[in-house]
N, C-alpha and C positions, 0 to 999 in steps of 0.2 A: 504493500500500500504506500502511495506517495506520502511524504511528510507535509501535511497541510497545517499551516500555522496562521496566526493573526497576520504575520508578515506576507505570506503568499497570497492571502485573500486581499489584503490592503493594496499590495503592489501589482496584483494580477500576474504573478510569476508562478512557475511550476515548482521550484525548489527554494527553500529558505536560505539562500546564499547570495551575498552581495559582494561585488568587486569594488573595493575601496578606491578612492582617488589616488593616483600615483604619478609623480613627476616623470615626464618623458616615457610613460608607459600607457596611460589612460587615453588612448585615441579611439577613433571610430572602429578600427580593426579589432582592438582589444574588447571594447564594450559590446560590439555586436556579437562577437564570438561567445561571450559569457551569456548574453541575453538569449542567443539562439540555443544555448545549452540548457536554458531553463532558469538561470539565475538572473540577477539584475546587473547588467553591465553599466559602467559609469565612465563618462568622459571627464578628464581633468581640465577644467577651463583655464586655469592659470598658465599651464605650459602651452596650451593651444594658442591663447591670445598673445603670449610673449614670443611665439615663433614667427609672428608677422608684425613687427613694430609699425609698419605703415598702415596696416588695416587689421588691428587685433580683433575687433568685434566681427568683422567680415570673416576672419579665419575661423572663429568659433561657430558662426552661423553655418559656414560651409561644412565644418566637421560634424555638426549636429545633423545636417541634411544628409551627409554621407552615411552616417550611422543609420539613419532612418531608411536609407535605400538598401542597407545590408541586413536589416532585420525587421520583421513585423511584430516583434515582441517589445514590451516596455524596456526602456533604458533611462538612465539618469545622467545628471551633470554634477560634478563636484565643484562647489564654490568655496574657495579658501578666502576668508574674510580678512586678509592681510594685504595692505597696499605695498607690495614688495617694491622697494625703491621708488615708490610713488608712480609706478608704471601700470598698475592694474586698475581698470575702470570698473569697479564693482557694480555700480548702478547700471552701467552699460551692459555688463554681462547678464545681470538680472533681466534687463529689458529684452535681450536676445533670447534668453531662456523662455520668457513668457511668450514672446512673439512666435517662437518655434514650437510652442505647445509641448515642451518637455514635461513628462508627467511626474518626475521625481527629482528632487535636488538634495544632495548631501552637502550640508554646510559644515565648516570647520574653522578653527582659529578663534577669532574674537567673538564678542557678544553678538549673537545672531538676531536679536530682536527686530531691528529694522528690516533685515532681509526676509525674516519669517513673515512679517506683516505683508510685504509686497508679494511674496510668492503665494501665500495662503489666499490672498485676495483674488489671485488668478486661478485658484483651484489646484495648485501644485502641492503634492505631498512633500513634507520637509523632514529629512532625517538629519539630526545634528550630532556630529561626532565630538565627544568630550572625554577627558581623562579623569574626571572627578565627579562625585555625587553632587556636590554643591553646584557645579556648572550644569549638570544634567537637570537639576531642579529648576534652575533659572530658565533653561531652554524650554522646559515643560510649561512654566508659567507664561512664557512668551508665545506659546502656541505650537511648538514642535509636535509633529505627529509620532515620531519614533526617535529614540536615542540610540546612537552607536557608542557603547561603552568601550573605551579603548584602554586596555590594561598596559602595564609597564613593559610587557613582552613585545610591544608593537615596534615596527620600523618607523622611522621618522620621529615625530615629536610626541613623546609619552607624557609630557607635563613634568611637573617638579615634585609630585607627591610620592612617587615610587611605590604605587600600590598595584599589585598584580591582580589578575582576573579571579583568582581563587577566592578573594575577599570582595573585590569590586562588583562582581556579578550578583552574588546573593544579596549584597547590600542594596544594589539597584532594584532588585526584585522587591525588597522590603519598602523602599522609599518612593519609587516612582509609581505613578498612576497610569502612565502611558507605556506602550511596549518598548522593548529595547533589544538590540542585537549585540552579540558578543563580538569583540574586535580586539586584535592584538595577539600575535603569535598563533593564529589559527591556520590549520592546514589539513586536517583529516576528519574522518567520520567519528572517531572517538571523541574529538573535541566538539563536534556538532551535537552529538548525543549528550555530552556533559553540559554544554551550553543550555540546551533545552531543559535539562534536569535542574539547572541553577536558576531558571526563570526567564531565560532569553527566548525570543521567538525566531531566532535565526542567527547566522554567523557572517561576519564581514572578513574577507581575506584580501590582502594586497600582495605581499611577497610571494605567496604560493602561486598566484596567477602570473607572476613574472616568469616562472619556470614552466611555461606552456608553449606549445608550438606556435600559437597565434600572437603571443606577446611581441610587440614591435621593437625588440631590442636584440643586440648581437648575441650569437650563440655562446660566446665566451663568458658573458655575464650569466646566462642561464646555467652553463656548466659549473661556474663557480658556486652557484647556489646548491647544486647537486653535490659537489665535492666538499662543501663546508659542513660543519656540525654546529651544535647549539652554542658552542663557545666562540663562534666566529663573528660575533658582533660586539660592539663597544659603544661608548657615548662620547660625543663632542659637544662643545658649546655650553657645557654646564656652568662655566664661569659667567656666561652672558644670560643665564636663566632662560635659555632657549634650547634645552637639552634635546639632542637628536641621536637616535640609535642608528648606527651605520655599520657597514661591512668593515671588518678589521683588516687594515692593510698598511703599508709603510707611509702613505700620505696621511692617513688618519693619525698614526702615531706622531707624525711631525706636528699636526694640528694640536694634539694633546700636549706636546712639549711646549709649543708656543703659548698655549693657554696658561701653563704653569708660570712661564716667564712674564707674560703680559695679561694677567687675569682681567677679564671684562673689556678688553680692547679688540673690537671687531676688526679694526684695520690690520692687526697683526696676523689674522688668520684668513681674512677675506680672499686673498689671491688663491688660496688652496681650497676654499669651500664654495666658491661661486658656481652658480648653476650651469654655466657654459662648460665647465670641466665635466660635470655629471653627465650632461647631454652628449659630450664628445665620447665618453666611455661607452655609453649605451648605444649610440647610433653610428659611431665611426670605428673606434678601435676594438671594442669588445673586451678590453683589458680591465679586469676587476681590480687591478692594483694601482691604477694611475689617477684615481680621483676619490673624492668623498661622496659616497652614495648610500642612500637609505635602504635598510632591509630589517626585518624582524627576526626574533629568535626562532620563528617557525622554520628557518633554514635547516634547523636540526632534524626536521621531519621530511624534508624534500629529498627524494631519492630517484626521481625520474622527471621526464619532460613530456607529459601527455598533451593531448588536445584538451581544450576547455570542456568539451563534452565528456571525454573520458574521465577527466578529473572530477567533475561535478557528479557524474554517475557513481564513481567509486566512493566518494565522500558520503553521498546520500545513502547508497546501498549499505555501507558499513554502519552508518548511524541507525538505519532501519533495523538491521540485524541485531545490533546491541539493544535497542529499545524493545524489540519484540521478545527478546529472551531475558530481559532484566530480572524478572521474578525468579529465574533459575539460580541467581546468585544468592538468594536468601534461603537460609536453612531454618525451617520452623522447628522450635523445640517441641519434643513430644511430652505431653502432660501425663 
């Protein structure tokens, strides 16, 4: 039996799996592959708009239309509420999303209140990603439909509270009145089953989708994810209170050394962490060692590079098998 949850009904998708927003990964090719496989694919607006400085909103509009031409299933757009270098037109991105009738938006970053208001007025479902219960409660008050609870295991920015999913998810189930999905370090069916048991209505994956055949990144990056283990990530930018979990390599170690020498000084590390380096590794060299790039601890669970369809089917099948036999784990005492 398919795993039907509040999430699958709300988003009109087959499986309770969401592809999170990812820099230089979340394009129409990636999003449509996930949606065609029955999950919710997500286009990352910030990297699409920044790919065309002369016509950023046009680039996003074209990418959304391209995705719509590649799937007849629902897909979403990730909206990072951070004016990176003052170059991101958040209001313009929201306008394009509304005009193109995108059904779901994943917001992340700063307070989402203003964005939620505009999106909800247009009938768009809003999923806000956050790393703490207090921020989730704020988003709930502001009208978010779903929360994506992002634990310390996640790739990218895990916040500054250092709370893992084993505590974060059951506390979310206690405190929230709206549904939430598990996010951060997620990669297999055991975790999907556990997420549902802990109160979530689905699971969000980023890094795991990077190691798929459809992911628009070089094979060298994908193979690095397969070859790595759960110890192959670390953190940078802690001194700037903008902690980021990244793949462990020599460039990252250099950033960490510079942070110790010049704590809180972004100019000391910026040449090594700038997004162009990240993009070059993913789209040109395929070298996992020559830039600072985000990934989660889920790399310890990645052992192959399947298609999105194969991946989602295996995850859902494993979760269904576990949940269907869960009672067999309980031994009843004989009276």
